[in-house]
TIMI-876190 format. One record per residue: x, y, z of N, C-alpha, C, O in turn; residue in three letters. Coordinates in steps of 0.1 Angstrom, whole numbers, plus 2048, in hexadecimal, padded with zeros to 3 digits. Layout:
% residues N
XYZXYZXYZXYZALA ...
This chain:
% residues 396
E0ABFDDD2E10C04DC2E1DC03DBDE21C09DB3MET E24BFDDC5E33BF7DC3E3DBFFDBCE45BFBDB4GLY E3CC0EDC1E44C16DBCE4FC17DC1E50C12DCDLYS E5CC1EDB9E65C23DC1E67C31DC7E6EC3BDC3ARG E63C30DCFE5FC44DD9E6CC4ADE1E74C45DE8VAL E6AC55DDDE78C58DE8E70C62DF4E67C6ADEFVAL E71C62DFDE6BC69E0BE72C73E0DE7EC72E0ALEU E6EC7DE0FE77C88E1EE76C7FE25E6DC77E22ALA E7EC7DE2EE82C7EE39E86C7DE42E91C79E45TYR E7EC82E4BE82C8AE5CE8AC83E6AE90C88E74SER E85C73E66E8EC6FE6EE85C6EE76E86C64E7DGLY E76C7AE78E6AC76E85E5FC6AE84E5FC62E7BGLY E57C6BE8BE47C5CE8DE45C5EE7CE49C57E74LEU E3CC6AE7BE38C67E6BE3FC64E5EE3AC60E53ASP E4CC67E5FE51C66E50E56C54E54E53C4CE4CTHR E5DC50E60E60C47E64E56C3CE65E5AC31E61SER E48C3DE68E3FC36E66E3AC30E57E34C26E53VAL E42C40E52E36C3BE43E42C32E38E41C2EE2CALA E4EC32E40E59C2CE35E4FC1FE37E45C1DE30VAL E53C13E44E49C0AE42E3DC06E3AE3ABFDE33ARG E35C12E41E29C15E3AE25C0FE2AE1EC05E26TRP E2DC1AE20E29C1DE17E33C0DE0DE30C09E02MET E3EC08E15E43BF9E15E34BECE13E30BE5E0ASER E32BEDE1FE22BE2E25E16BE7E1CE0EBE0E17GLU E15BF5E1BE03BF5E15E03BF9E06DFABF7DFEGLN E14C00E05E14BFDDF2E19BF6DEDE16BF2DE2TRP E24BF2DF4E2CBEBDEBE3BBF2DE6E45BEFDDFGLY E37BFCDF1E41C07DE7E55C04DEBE58C00DF6SER E60C07DE2E6BC07DEAE6EC15DEEE6EC1FDE6GLU E71C16DF8E70C25DF8E7EC2BDFCE81C27E07VAL E85C32DF9E8FC3DDFBE91C46E02E8DC51DFDILE E98C45E11E98C4FE19E9DC5EE16EA9C5DE19ALA E9BC66E12EA6C73E10EA5C7CE21E9AC82E22LEU EADC7CE2BEAAC84E32EB6C91E2FEC1C8FE2BALA EAFC9FE33EB8CABE31EB9CB2E38EB1CB7E40ALA ECBCB4E37ED4CBAE49ECFCCCE40ED4CD2E37ASP EC4CCDE4AEC1CDCE48EC9CE4E52ECACF0E52VAL ECECDEE5AED7CE6E68ECCCE1E76ECCCE8E80GLY EC4CD4E74EBFCCFE81EC6CCBE8FEC1CCBE9BGLN ED2CC9E8BEDBCC5E94EDCCB7E9DEE1CB5EA9GLY ED8CB1E97ED5CA2E96EDBC97E95EDDC9AE89GLU EE0C8DE95EE8C80E8DEDFC7DE85ED5C77E88ASP EE1C81E7BEDCC7FE6BEDDC72E69ED3C6BE68LEU EECC6EE68EEEC60E65EE5C4FE72EE7C42E72GLU EDEC57E79ED9C51E84ECDC51E80EC4C49E84ALA ECBC5AE7AEBBC5EE6EEBDC4FE67EB9C43E69ALA EC6C58E5CEC7C49E54EC1C3CE54EB7C37E50ARG ECDC3AE5EECDC2CE65EBCC2AE6DEB6C1FE71GLN EB9C34E6DEA6C30E72E9DC2AE68E96C20E66ARG EA1C36E61E99C33E51E9EC23E4DE9BC1CE57ALA EA2C1EE48EABC0EE48EA5C05E50EA1BFAE4CLEU EA3C0BE60E99C03E65E8FC00E68E8ABF8E70ALA E8BC09E5FE78C0EE60E76C04E52E6AC00E52ALA E7FC00E48E7BBFDE3EE81C03E2DE7DC00E22GLY E8AC0BE30E8AC17E23E98C0EE1BEA2C0CE22ALA E97C09E0BEA1C04E08EAFC10E04EB9C0DDFEVAL EADC1BE07EB8C1EE07EB4C2CE10EA9C30E12GLU EC0C31E15EC0C3EE1AECAC48E1BED6C45E1EALA EC7C52E1AED1C5EE13ECCC68E1DEC1C6AE1FHIS ED9C71E22ED7C7BE26EDEC88E1DEE9C85E19VAL ED8C94E19EDFCA2E13EE5CABE1DEDECADE27ALA EF0CB3E1DEF1CB9E24EEECC9E1AEF7CCEE13ASP EE1CD0E1BEDACDDE17EE1CE8E20EDDCF3E1CLEU EE7CE9E2AEE4CF2E30EE8D05E2FEE2D0FE33ARG EF4D01E26EFED0AE1AEF0D12E14EEDD1DE17ALA EEAD0AE0CEE0D0EE03ED2D14E0BEC8D1BE09GLU ED6D0DE13EC4D15E1BEC6D21E21EBFD2AE1ELEU ECFD21E2AED6D33E29ED9D3BE1CED1D44E1AALA EE0D3AE14EE4D40E0DED2D43DFFECDD4EDFASER ECED35DFFEBFD3CDF8EB3D41DFAEABD47DF4GLU EB4D3BE09EABD3AE0FEA8D40E1CE9CD41E1FPHE EB0D43E25EB6D49E30EB6D5AE2BEAFD63E2FLEU EBED5BE24EC4D67E21EB9D73E18EBCD7FE17ALA EB0D6DE13EA5D72E10E98D76E15E90D7EE10PRO E99D6EE22E8DD6FE2BE93D78E36E8CD7EE3FALA EA0D78E37EAAD87E3DEA2D8CE37E96D8EE3BILE EA7D91E2BEA4D9EE28E94DA0E24E92DABE1EALA E8DD9BE25E83D9CE25E7AD9FE32E6EDA2E31ALA E7EDA0E3CE77D9AE4AE71D97E4FE6AD9DE57ASN E71D89E4BE68D82E48E60D7AE50E61D6EE51ALA E55D81E59E4ED7AE60E41D78E60E39D81E5FLEU E3DD6BE60E32D6BE5EE23D6AE67E22D60E6ETYR E17D72E68E12D7AE70E17D82E7BE12D84E86GLU E24D87E75E2BD94E7DE36D8AE87E3FD8FE8DASN E33D7EE88E3CD78E96E4AD6BE92E56D69E96ARG E3ED60E86E46D5AE86E4CD55E76E47D53E6BTYR E59D55E7AE69D58E73E66D4BE65E6DD4DE5BPRO E5FD43E64E5DD3AE59E6AD30E5EE75D30E58LEU E68D2BE67E78D1EE68E71D0FE5FE78D06E5BILE E65D0EE5EE64CFEE58E5FD05E47E62CFFE3DSER E5AD10E46E5CD16E36E66D16E31E68D12E26SER E6FD1DE3AE7DD20E2CE83D12E27E85D0FE1BLEU E85D0AE31E86CFAE2FE7ECF2E24E84CEBE1BTHR E73CF4E25E6CCE8E18E74CEDE0BE7BCE5E06ARG E73CF8E06E71CFADFBE81CF1DF7E80CE8DEEPRO E8FCF6DFEE97CF0DFBE9FCE0DFDEAACDBDFBVAL E8FCDCE05E92CCCE07E87CC6DFFE87CBADFFILE E80CCADF9E77CC6DE5E80CC5DDCE82CBBDD5VAL E89CD3DDAE95CD0DD2E9DCC5DD5E9FCBDDCDARG EA0CC4DDEEA7CB7DDEEA2CABDD8EA5CA4DCEARG E98CA9DE2E91CA2DDEE8AC9BDCDE8AC90DC8LEU E88CA4DC8E84CA6DB8E8ECA3DB9E90C9ADC1VAL E9ACA9DB4EA5CA5DADEA9C92DB1EABC8ADA8GLN EAAC8EDC1EAFC83DC2EA6C76DBBEACC6CDB8ALA E99C78DBAE8AC75DB2E91C71DA7E91C65DA7ALA E99C78D9AE9CC79D8EEADC73D8EEB3C6FD84GLU EB2C74D99EBCC6DD98EBEC5ED9AEC6C56D94GLU EB1C5ADA6EAFC4FDA7EAAC3FD9EEADC34D9FMET E9EC4AD94E96C45D90E89C3ED96E80C37D92GLY E8DC47DA2E7AC46DA8E6BC4AD9EE68C51D94ALA E66C45DA3E57C48D9DE4DC51DA5E42C55DA1ASP E54C55DB3E48C62DBAE52C64DC0E5BC5CDC3ALA E51C73DC3E55C73DD7E4CC75DE2E41C73DDFILE E4DC76DECE44C71DFBE49C7FE02E54C85E02ALA E3FC81E06E41C88E1AE39C85E21E2FC7EE1EHIS E3CC8CE2DE34C84E3AE29C8EE43E28C8EE4FGLY E20C97E39E1DCA1E3DE0EC9DE40E08C95E39CYS E08CA2E4BDFBCA0E4DDF4CA9E45DF8CB2E3ETHR DE2CA3E47DDCCB0E3DDDCCBAE47DDCCC5E41GLY DDDCBAE53DD9CC8E59DE4CD0E59DE6CDBE5ELYS DECCCAE53DFCCDDE52DFBCE1E45DF3CE0E3CGLY E06CE4E48E07CF1E39E12CECE35E15CF3E2CASN E1DCE2E37E25CDDE2FE24CD5E25E2BCD6E1BASP E18CCBE27E10CC6E1CE12CD4E09E15CD3DFDGLN E10CDAE0FE0FCE7E09E1FCEEE02E21CF3DF7LEU E25CEDE0BE32CF2E06E39CE2E01E3FCE3DF6ARG E39CDAE03E3CCCDDFCE3BCCFDF0E44CD3DE9PHE E2BCCDDEAE26CC7DE5E23CD6DD7E25CD6DCBGLU E20CDDDDCE1FCE7DD1E2FCEBDCBE32CEBDBFVAL E37CEEDD5E49CEFDD0E49CDEDC5E54CDCDBEALA E41CD6DC5E49CC9DC2E44CCADB1E48CC6DA7ALA E39CD3DB4E2FCD2DA8E36CE1D9CE36CE2D8FARG E3CCE9DA6E47CF0D9EE4ECF0D96E4ECF5D8BALA E59CE5DA0E65CE1D9BE65CD8D8FE6BCD9D84LEU E5CCCCD94E5ACBFD89E44CBCD89E3DCB5D8FALA E43CC6D7EE32CC3D80E2ECB3D7BE22CB0D79PRO E34CADD7AE30CA6D74E2FC95D7FE28C8BD7EASP E3DC9AD8AE41C91D93E33C8BD9CE2DC94DA2VAL E2CC7DD9FE26C7CDA4E2EC7BDB4E39C78DB7GLU E20C81DC0E25C88DC9E1CC7CDD6E10C7CDD8ILE E22C75DDCE1CC6ADE8E19C75DF5E20C7FDF8LEU E0FC70DF9E10C77E0DE09C6AE15DFDC6BE17SER E0FC5FE19E0DC52E23E03C59E2CDF8C54E2FPRO E07C63E31E02C68E3EDF3C6DE3BDECC71E44VAL DEFC6EE30DE3C78E32DDAC6BE2BDCFC6DE28ARG DDEC60E2ADDDC54E25DD2C4AE2DDC6C47E2AGLU DDEC45E3CDDCC3DE40DD7C41E50DDBC3CE5ATRP DD0C4AE4DDC9C4EE5ADC8C49E69DBFC45E70GLY DD8C4DE69DDFC49E75DDDC5AE80DE0C65E7CLEU DD8C54E8FDD9C5FE99DE8C65E9BDEFC60E92THR DEAC68E9EDF9C6CEA6DFAC63EB2E06C64EB6ARG DF3C58EBBDF3C51EC0DF6C43EBBE00C3EEC0ALA DEEC3DEB2DECC39EA8DFCC32EA0E00C27E9EASP E00C41E9CE0DC3EE96E19C37E9EE20C2DE9BALA E19C40EAAE27C3CEB5E24C2DEBCE2CC26EC3ILE E11C29EB6E14C1CEBBE18C0EEB0E1EC04EB2GLU E12C13EA4E18C0EE96E2AC10E9BE31C06E9DTYR E2DC1AE9AE3BC15EA0E40C11EA5E4BC0EEA1ALA E3CC0DEB2E3DC03EBEE40BF7EB8E4ABF1EB6VAL E2DBF3EB3E2ABE6EAEE36BE2EA4E3ABD7EA4GLU E3ABEAE9AE48BE6E8EE55BE8E91E5EBE4E89HIS E59BEDE9EE63BEAEA1E6DBF9E9AE7ABFCE99ASP E60C00E95E6EC0BE91E75C18E9BE70C20EA4ILE E7CC17E99E82C1FEA1E80C30EA3E85C37E9APRO E79C37EACE72C46EABE78C4AEB5E7DC42EBDVAL E78C57EB5E7BC5EEC8E6DC5EECBE6CC5BED7THR E63C5FEC6E56C68ECAE4FC5EED6E52C53ED0VAL E49C5AEE1E42C52EE6E33C5BEECE30C67EEEARG E2EC51EEDE1EC56EF2E22C60EFFE1CC6AEFDALA E2BC60F0CE2FC67F12E38C74F0FE39C7EF16ASP E3EC72F00E3FC7CEFBE3DC82EF5E49C85EF3ASN E30C8CEEAE2BC83EE1E2DC93ED8E24C96ED1PRO E3CCA0ED9E3BCA7ED4E3FCA4EC3E48C9CEBETYR E38CACEBDE42CABEABE4ACB9EABE47CC5EA8SER E4FCB6EADE61CC4EA6E65CC4E9BE69CBBE95ILE E64CD2E97E6BCD3E85E77CDEE90E75CE7E98ASP E88CD6E8BE93CDEE8AE9ACE2E7FE99CDDE74GLN EA3CEFE84EA9CF6E77EAECFDE79EAED01E85ASN EB8D04E6BEC2D0DE6FEB9D1AE7CEBBD1EE88LEU EB1D1AE73EA7D27E74E9DD27E81E9AD31E87TRP E9BD1CE85E95D1AE93E8ED0EE99E94D04E9AGLY E82D0EE9EE81D00EA2E77D03EA7E75D0EEADARG E6ECF7EA2E5FCF7EA0E58CEBEABE5ACDFEA8ALA E52CEDEB5E49CE4EB7E39CE7EBBE33CF1EBEVAL E36CDBEBAE24CD4EBEE25CD2EBEE30CCEEBBGLU E11CC8EC0E0DCBBEC8E10CBCED7E14CC6EDDCYS E0ACADEDDE05CB0EE7E02CBDEF5DF7CC2EF3GLY E05CC0EFDDFFCCCF07E01CD1EFEDFCCCAEF6VAL E08CDBEF6E08CE4EF0DF9CE6EE9DF5CF1EE3LEU DF4CDDEEADE9CDFEDDDDDCE7EE5DD6CF0EDFGLU DDACE5EEFDD8CEFEF8DD9D00EF9DE1D05F02ASP DD4D08EF1DDED16EF0DDCD1AF03DE6D1FF07PRO DD4D19F0ADD3D1DF18DDDD17F22DDCD1AF2DTRP DE6D0DF1EDF3D0DF23DFCD0AF22E01D01F1BARG E04D13F2CE11D16F2CE1AD0CF23E16D00F23GLN E22D0FF1DE2CD01F17E38CFDF24E3FD05F2BPRO E37CF3F24E40CEAF31E50CF0F2BE56CEAF22PRO E53CF4F2EE65CF4F2EE6BCEDF27E72CF1F1EGLU E67CDCF2CE6DCD2F23E6BCD7F13E75CD8F0BGLU E61CDAF0FE60CDCF01E68CE6EF6E66CE9EEAVAL E78CEDF06E7ECF2EFEE8CCEFF01E92CEAF0BPHE E8FCF4EF2EA0CF2EF2EADCF7EEDEB8CF4EEFALA EA7D03EE5EB1D08EE0EB5D16EEAEBFD1DEE9GLN EAAD18EF4EA5D26EFCEA2D23F09E98D29F0DTHR EA8D1CF0FEABD12F1CEB6D23F21EBCD2AF18ARG EB7D26F2DEBBD32F30ECAD2AF39ECAD1FF3FVAL ED3D31F38EE2D29F3CEE8D34F3AEF2D33F41SER EE7D40F33EEFD4DF34EEBD59F3DEDFD5CF3CTHR EF1D5FF44EE9D68F51EF0D76F4BEEBD81F4FTHR EF9D74F44F01D82F4BEFED8AF36EFFD84F2BGLU EFBD9AF3AEFFD9FF2FF06D9FF23F09DAAF26ALA F0BD9DF17F0DD9EF0DF0BDA3EFDF00DA3EF8PHE F13DA6EF8F11DB1EE9F18DA9EE0F22DA3EE3GLU F11DA9ED1F17DA1EBFF11DAAEC0F09DB1EC6ILE F20DA9EAFF1BDB5EA7F19DACE96F22DA5E92THR F0FDAEE8FF0DDA6E87F0DDAFE79F05DB7E75VAL F19DAAE74F1BDB0E65F12DB4E58F1BDB9E51GLY F0BDB5E52F04DB4E46F0CDBBE39F12DC5E39PHE F0ADB5E31F0FDBAE24F00DB5E17EF9DABE16GLU EFFDBFE10EEFDC2E0AEE2DBCE13ED7DBAE0EGLN EE5DBAE1FED8DB2E26EDCDA9E2BEDADA9E37GLY EE5D9CE25EEFD91E2DEF0D90E35EFCD8DE31VAL EF1D8FE44EFAD8CE4AF05D85E4AF04D79E4DPRO F14D8DE46F1ED86E43F2AD84E4FF34D7EE4BILE F29D89E5DF30D8AE68F2BD8CE70F21D94E71SER F35D81E7EF34D83E88F3AD8FE91F46D90E8FLEU F36D99E9CF44DA0EA1F50DA3E9AF5BDA4EA0ASP F4DDA7E8CF58DA8E87F5FD9CE7AF66D9FE70GLY F5BD8EE7EF60D80E79F58D7FE6FF4CD7DE72GLU F5BD7FE60F5AD79E59F53D68E59F58D5EE5DALA F43D6AE51F3DD57E56F39D58E4EF33D63E4DMET F37D4DE43F2CD4AE3AF18D46E48F14D41E53PRO F14D4DE3CF04D4AE41EFFD46E4AEF8D4BE53LEU F02D36E47EFED2BE54F01D2DE60EFDD2EE6BGLU F0AD2DE5AF17D2CE6BF19D3CE73F21D3DE7CGLN F10D49E6EF0BD53E76F02D51E7AF00D52E86VAL EF8D4CE70EE8D46E80EEAD3AE8AEE3D36E93VAL EF6D35E86EF6D2EE8FEFFD31E9EEFCD33EAASER F06D30E98F11D3CEA3F05D4CEADF07D50EB9GLN EFAD51EA4EF2D58EACEE8D52EB4EE3D55EBFVAL EE5D48EACEDDD3AEB6EDFD37EC4ED7D3AECDALA EF3D2CEC3EF6D31ECCEF7D3CED8EF6D38EE3ALA EF9D4AED4EFAD52ED8EEDD58EDFEEED60EE8SER EE4D55EDBED9D5AEE0ECED57EE5EC6D5EEEBVAL ECFD4DEE2EC3D3CEEBEC8D3FEF6EC0D46EFDGLY ED5D3BEFCED6D39F0FECED49F12EC7D48F1CPRO ED0D52F0DEC5D5AF17EB6D55F1AEB0D55F25THR EB2D51F0EEA7D4FF10E9BD53F07E90D4FF08GLY EA0D5CF00E99D66EF8E9DD5EEEAEA7D57EE7TRP E8BD61EE2E8AD5AED5E80D4FED7E7FD45ED0GLY E7AD52EE0E69D45EDFE60D4BED8E60D57ED7ARG E5AD46ED4E4BD4EECCE3CD40ED1E3AD34ECEILE E37D49ED8E27D3DEDBE1CD43ED3E16D4BED9ASP E19D3EEC6E10D45EC5E04D3EEC0E05D32EC3MET DF6D40EB7DEED3AEB6DECD41EA7DEDD4CEA3VAL DEAD35EA0DF5D3BE90DE9D36E84DE3D2BE85GLU DE6D3DE7EDDFD3BE6FDE0D34E63DE0D39E58ASN DE0D27E67DE4D1FE5BDDCD21E4EDD2D28E4CARG DE6D16E44DDDD1CE38DD4D14E36DCBD1CE31ARG DCFD08E36DC4CFEE39DB9D08E3BDAFD08E34VAL DBBD0FE45DB0D17E4FDABD15E5DDA0D18E61GLY DB6D10E65DB4D0CE73DBED14E76DC7D18E6FILE DBAD19E87DC9D1BE8DDCDD0EE92DC7D03E92LYS DDCD12E9ADDED0BEA1DEBD0FEA5DF4D12E9FTHR DE8D0EEB4DF6D10EBFE01D0CEBCE04D00EBAARG E0CD17EBCE1AD12EB8E25D16EC0E24D21EC6GLU E31D0EEC1E3BD17ECBE45D18EC1E45D13EB5ILE E4BD1CEC4E57D1FEBAE66D22EBFE67D28ECATYR E72D1FEB7E80D26EC8E85D2DEBCE85D24EB3GLU E89D36EB8E91D40EADE98D4CEABE98D57EA4ALA EA0D45EB7EABD52EBDEB3D5DEB2EB5D69EB3PRO EB7D53EA7EBCD55E9CEBAD5CE8DEC1D62E85ALA EADD58E8FEA6D5FE84EA1D70E8BEA5D7BE86ALA E96D6FE96E94D75E9CEA3D82EA1EA3D8EEA4LEU EADD79EA1EB9D8BEA5EBBD8EE98EBED99E94ALA EBBD85E91EC7D8DE83EB6D92E79EB8D9AE70LEU EABD8EE7BE9FD9BE74E9FDA4E7DE9BDABE74ILE EA1DADE88E9FDB1E92EAFDBAE8BEAFDC5E85ALA EB8DB3E8EEC3DB8E86EC1DBFE7AEC7DC9E78ALA EB9DBDE71EBEDBDE65EB2DC8E60EB4DD0E57HIS EA5DC6E6AE9DDCDE66EA4DDFE6BEA2DE9E64ARG EAADE1E76EABDECE79EBBDEEE72EBFDFAE74ASP EC0DEAE6DECBDF0E62EC2DF9E5AEC1E05E5CLEU EBBDF1E50EB2DF5E48EADE02E4AEABE09E41GLU EACE05E58EA3E12E63EB2E1CE55EB1E23E4BGLY EBCE18E5EEC5E22E5AEC6E26E49EC8E31E44LEU EC3E1BE42ECFE17E34EBFE1DE2BEC1E27E23THR EB4E1BE2BEA6E1BE23EA3E2AE21EA6E33E2ALEU E9DE2EE16E99E38E19E8AE39E18E82E36E0EGLU E86E3EE22E74E40E26E6CE35E1EE68E2AE21ARG E6BE3FE0FE5EE34E0EE60E2DE07E57E28E01ASP E6EE29E05E74E1ADFDE71E0EE12E6EE02E12VAL E72E14E1AE74E0EE26E64E09E28E60DFEE2AALA E5FE14E25E4AE12E29E48E0AE1EE3EE03E20HIS E4CE08E11E46E03E06E4DDF3E0DE47DE8E0CGLU E5ADF3E13E57DE1E10E57DDDE20E59DD1E22LYS E54DE3E2AE4DDE1E33E3FDDBE34E3CDD3E3DALA E34DE0E28E28DDCE21E2CDCFE1BE25DC6E1FARG E34DCDE14E35DC2E0DE40DB2E16E43DA6E13LEU E41DBDE22E49DACE22E3FDA4E2EE47D9CE33GLU E32DA3E35E29D9BE35E22D93E29E1DD88E2APRO E24D9BE1BE19D91E14E29D8AE11E27D82E07ARG E32D8AE14E3ED82E0BE42D75E16E47D6AE12TRP E3FD7AE25E3AD6DE2BE32D63E2BE33D57E2EALA E29D69E27E1CD60E25E20D5CE18E22D50E1BGLU E24D5EE0BE29D57E01E30D4DE09E2ED40E07VAL E37D50E0FE45D45E11E3DD3CE1BE42D30E1BVAL E33D3DE23E28D37E2DE21D27E27E20D1CE2CTYR E1CD2FE17E0FD28E14E14D21E0BE0CD1BE03ASP E24D1FE07E29D19E01E2AD19DF2E27D0FDEBGLY E2FD26DEFE35D2EDE3E3FD2FDDFE40D35DD5TYR E4BD2BDE6E53D2CDE1E5AD30DD3E63D39DD2TRP E57D29DCDE56D24DBFE4BD2BDB5E43D24DAFPHE E4CD3BDB5E42D3DDB1E4BD48DADE57D4BDB0SER E3CD51DA2E40D60D9AE3ED65DA6E48D6ADABPRO E33D67DAEE36D71DB4E3ED72DC4E3AD7BDCCLEU E46D6BDC7E51D69DD1E58D6BDC9E51D76DC8ARG E60D6CDC0E67D70DB0E67D80DB0E70D88DAFGLU E61D80DB0E57D91DAAE5BD99DBCE5FDA5DBDALA E58D94DC3E5AD9EDD4E69D99DD6E71D9DDDFLEU E6DD92DCEE7FD8CDD4E81D9ADC9E7BDA3DCFASP E85D9DDC1E85DA6DB6E89DB5DC3E93DBCDC6ALA E7CDB5DC6E79DC1DCCE81DC6DD9E88DD1DDAPHE E80DBADE6E88DB4DF0E9ADBCDEAE9FDC6DEFVAL EA1DB0DDFEA9DB1DE0EAFDC1DD9EBBDC3DDAALA EA7DC9DD1EA9DD4DCEEABDDEDD9EB1DE9DDASER EA2DD7DE5EA7DE3DF4EB2DE3DF7EB6DEDDFETHR EBDDD8DF3EC7DD3DFDED1DD6DFCEDADD3E04GLN ED4DE1DEFEE0DE5DEBEE6DEADF0EF2DE9DEEARG EE2DF2DFAEE8DFBE02EE9DF4E11EF2DF8E18TRP EE2DEAE16EDDDE4E20EEDDE0E24EF0DD4E22VAL EF7DE8E29F05DE1E2EF07DE9E3BF04DF5E3CTHR F0CDE0E48F11DE5E4EF10DDEE5BF0BDD2E5AGLY F13DE2E6BF13DD9E78F03DDFE7FEFCDEAE7EGLU F01DD1E86EF6DD6E90F00DD3E9AF0CDD0E98VAL EF8DD5EAAF00DD4EB4EF4DD0EBBEECDD9EBAARG EF0DC3EC4EE9DBDEC6EEBDBCED8EF5DB6EDDLEU EE4DC1EDEEE5DBAEF0EDADB1EF1ECFDB2EEDLEU EE3DA4EFBEDCD98EFAEDFD98F09EEAD9BF0ECYS ED3D94F10ED7D90F1CEC8D8AF22EBFD8CF1AALA EC5D85F2BEBCD7CF33EB1D83F2DEAFD8FF2FPRO EA9D78F23E9ED7DF1DE99D89F12E8FD8CF0DGLY EA7D8FF13EA5D9EF0AEAFD98EFBEB3D8CEFAARG EB2DA1EF3EBAD9FEEBEB5DABEDEEAEDA7ED5CYS EB8DBAEDDEB9DC9EDEEC0DCDED3ECBDC9ED4ASP EBCDD6EC4EC9DD9EC0ECBDE6EC7EC1DEDECAVAL EDADECECCEDDDF4ECFEEADFFEC9EF1E08ECDVAL EE8DFAEBDEF0E00EB4EF1DFCEA4EEDDF2E9EGLY EF6E06E9FEF3E02E8CEFEE09E8CF03E0FE96ARG F01E09E80F0AE0DE78F0CE0DE66F0AE02E61ARG F10E16E5EF13E11E50F16E1CE47F11E27E49SER F1EE19E3DF27E22E33F17E27E2BF16E30E24PRO F10E21E2EF09E29E22EFAE2DE2FEEEE29E2CHIS EFCE32E39EF1E33E43EECE40E39EF1E46E30GLY EDDE41E40ED7E50E38ED1E5FE48ECCE6AE48LEU ED9E52E54ED9E5FE5EEE9E6BE5DEF5E69E5FTYR EE1E75E59EEBE80E5BEE8E89E6AEDEE90E6DASP EF6E86E71EF5E8FE7FEF5E9FE7DEF6EA7E86TYR EF4EA2E73EF6EB3E71EE9EB2E71EE6EB8E7BASP EDEEADE6BED1EACE65ECAEA8E74EC0EAEE75LEU ECCEA1E7DEC0E9AE87EC6E9FE94EC1E9AE9FALA ED4EABE93ED3EA9EA3ED3EB8EA7ED7EC2EA1THR ECCEB7EB6EC7EC3EBCED0EC8EC9ECDECDED3TYR EDDEC6EC4EE4ECCED0EEEED6EC9EF5EDCED1ASP EF0ED9EB8EFAEE4EB6EF4EE7EABEEAEE1EA7ALA EF9EF1EA6EF7EF9E99EF2EE6E8AEF9EDCE87GLU EE6EEBE86EE6EE2E7CEE3EE6E74EDEEF2E72ASP EE7ED8E69EE4EDEE59ED2EDCE56ED0EDAE4AALA EC8EDDE5DEC2EDBE59EB7EEBE58EBAEF3E61PHE EAEEEEE51EAEEFCE4BEA0EFDE52E97EFAE4BARG E9DF02E61E90F05E67E87F06E5BE82EFEE53HIS E89F19E5EE7FF1FE56E79F17E45E6EF1AE41GLN E81F10E3FE76F08E3AE6CEFFE3DE65EFAE35ASP E6CEFCE4EE5EEF3E4FE56EFCE50E4DEF6E4AALA E52F08E53E46F0DE52E41F0DE49E36F07E4AALA E43F10E3DE39F0BE30E38EFEE31E2CEFAE34GLY E43EF4E30E40EE8E2FE35EE3E36E2CEDEE2EPHE E31EE3E44E26EE4E49E18EE9E46E0EEE3E45VAL E1CEF7E43E10EFCE3DE08EEFE32DFFEE8E32ARG E12EF2E2AE0DEECE20E06ED9E1EDFEED3E17LEU E0FED7E29E0FEC3E2CDFCEC7E31DF3EC1E2DTRP DFBED0E39DECED0E3DDE1EDAE39DD9EDFE3FGLY DE5EDAE2EDDCEEAE25DCFEDEE1FDC6EE4E1ALEU DCEED1E1EDBFECAE1ADB8EC8E24DACEC9E23SER DBEEC6E31DB8EC1E3CDB2ED3E45DA9ED7E4CTHR DBAED9E40DB4EE7E44DA5EEEE3AD9CEF6E3FGLU DA7EEAE31D9EEEEE2AD8FEE6E2AD83EEBE2BMET D96ED6E29D88ECFE31D86ED5E3AD7BEDAE37TRP D88EDAE43D80EE0E56D7BEECE51D6FEEEE54ALA D83EF5E49D7BF01E48D6CEFEE3BD65F08E38LYS D67EF3E35D5FEF3E30D56EE9E34D4AEE8E30LYS D5DEE1E3DD51ED6E43D57EDAE50D63ED7E4FGLN D54EDFE5AD58EE2E61D65ED9E6AD69ECEE68GLY D6BEE4E76D71EDCE80D71EC9E82D67EC4E85PRO D7DEC2E81D7EEB9E84D75EB8E94D74EC0E9CALA D6FEACE93D6BEA7EA3D75E9BEAAD72E98EB5THR 
């Protein structure tokens, strides 16, 4: 093909092999672009691996702040959990990576962009649909879908070509990590009956045995402080992960329905994502009007599904975001989280906009609730059921 290609480079097995394979098989000039999305790795070492694998250039883009402010913040506001469990760890990073990939291709005069996604995965949707939304005429290459190598073949190819990778036949896990959490698959995890070995976990290895509390401050649905100290969202996320993860809480072991139609066993570590979503949802319980809260809860799974399916840059996601944003105007306050080995629970919440009224809610004193109004309300509420029973006979 002889094209100049910007490759979304993770530093892992597939993208490292892809650098050499595209160079040899297609005659491509490969520019590796590694995105810093908070994975906590030495990306200078990853950049050097790309060059060693045959890239003509290799660059690192720090995307942590924009990932947090433009992608994680809306996910928190939407309480986004795919299939009510998965906090979109990988899904949320792909659009910010693709946006930078498209920009880099234009800046560097590239003919195409490329990714290291497999044909079975969801990420191919997220990369390619996002790229076409941002640059409809861009050419997108997918060497992993073309080369026909198994994972074992790719490991052997890396060894034969002296491509420096950390994956080995005796350590075959595929790991994706970022600010929002950590995803692990492959190897023994492909047996859904088998308990995950402790070696697959990193963020949630137990090292904390004492209970402690943290207080998360929110402003219009966005976490802005920890224990009263103001900080940017990316720092809030990192510190919550560092505090909660060592309790061993935040693990997810699930069989997930991929968009391509197959089920896959996934292991996730997401202590920060799960803790912040739990705190945010609880604060909404204090600040959102009943019908707004119920309608939002109905739309939240749809928001998560849209993002999971790769439609970040879509009119539907924008429309759902507009609704969610309107609900967040008064979601300001603080939430207390009690953390201990194996648990992270909300134990307190307060807000200057809270709709909780002690004088209406209390049972212990003279209250402001007009009890005599309830009799008529209850009768009218059940009137249709009563009439149905009179005409059709009592319910069985």
